[in-house]
LOTORFI-701739 format. One line per 4 residues: number of its first residue (from 1); for each residue z, x, y of C-alpha. Coordinates in nm, 2 decimals, m for minus. Layout:
residues N
NUM = Z/X/Y; ... $
//
This chain:
residues 98
1 = 14.46/9.21/11.41; 14.50/9.37/11.75; 14.46/9.75/11.82; 14.52/9.95/12.12 $
5 = 14.21/10.10/12.29; 14.18/10.44/12.43; 14.26/10.28/12.77; 14.60/10.16/12.62 $
9 = 14.50/9.80/12.64; 14.53/9.55/12.36; 14.20/9.43/12.19; 14.11/9.24/11.89 $
13 = 13.92/9.39/11.62; 13.66/9.12/11.66; 13.61/9.22/12.03; 13.30/9.36/12.13 $
17 = 13.40/9.44/12.51; 13.32/9.77/12.62; 13.58/10.02/12.75; 13.54/10.20/13.07 $
21 = 13.64/10.56/13.12; 13.78/10.46/13.46; 14.04/10.24/13.31; 14.38/10.43/13.28 $
25 = 14.68/10.34/13.07; 14.91/10.43/13.33; 15.26/10.30/13.25; 15.12/10.01/13.05 $
29 = 15.17/10.16/12.73; 15.43/9.98/12.53; 15.35/10.15/12.18; 15.14/10.42/12.02 $
33 = 14.80/10.48/12.13; 14.51/10.45/11.88; 14.17/10.60/11.94; 13.88/10.43/11.79 $
37 = 13.56/10.64/11.73; 13.21/10.49/11.69; 12.98/10.76/11.51; 12.63/10.80/11.67 $
41 = 12.34/10.97/11.54; 12.29/11.17/11.87; 12.42/11.22/12.23; 12.24/11.08/12.51 $
45 = 12.32/11.35/12.78; 12.07/11.43/13.04; 12.28/11.65/13.25; 12.60/11.87/13.26 $
49 = 12.73/11.96/13.60; 12.38/11.90/13.76; 12.20/12.11/13.50; 11.95/11.95/13.27 $
53 = 12.02/11.95/12.90; 11.72/12.06/12.71; 11.70/12.02/12.33; 11.75/12.28/12.10 $
57 = 11.40/12.26/11.94; 11.24/12.29/12.27; 11.46/12.57/12.36; 11.38/12.76/12.03 $
61 = 11.01/12.70/12.09; 11.01/12.83/12.45; 11.20/13.15/12.35; 10.95/13.20/12.07 $
65 = 10.67/13.19/12.29; 10.85/13.45/12.51; 10.99/13.64/12.24; 11.00/13.97/12.42 $
69 = 11.24/13.84/12.68; 11.44/13.62/12.44; 11.48/13.80/12.11; 11.85/13.86/12.16 $
73 = 11.89/13.48/12.25; 11.71/13.38/11.93; 11.94/13.62/11.73; 12.24/13.45/11.90 $
77 = 12.10/13.10/11.83; 12.05/13.20/11.46; 12.42/13.32/11.44; 12.56/13.00/11.62 $
81 = 12.39/12.73/11.42; 12.41/12.72/11.03; 12.14/12.47/11.00; 11.86/12.67/11.13 $
85 = 11.72/13.02/11.00; 11.51/13.19/11.27; 11.49/13.50/11.08; 11.57/13.71/11.39 $
89 = 11.78/14.00/11.41; 11.85/14.19/11.74; 12.04/14.52/11.79; 12.06/14.67/12.13 $
93 = 12.00/15.04/12.10; 12.13/15.30/12.35; 11.86/15.44/12.58; 11.83/15.83/12.59 $
97 = 11.96/15.98/12.90; 11.72/16.23/13.07 $
//
């Protein structure tokens, strides 16, 4: 059985050759495009747009150590991720005007 890769090239279901993002289907497509996904436990991304990617657990540990500066960030992380419960609430209050 043959399938169409994300690059539009035909490959056998028994093939183990890897695909490269630099490949482009261009005008080579002669039929529908089929995308094959391979699930992974985690992503191995070290940088995004030249900024280092820091693991969530390390970020939470740092923000807890510096709670006074990052209380609002902890509350935001608590709202964003359903799988963590940081028990942090933050409400910005208005400052009294002299």
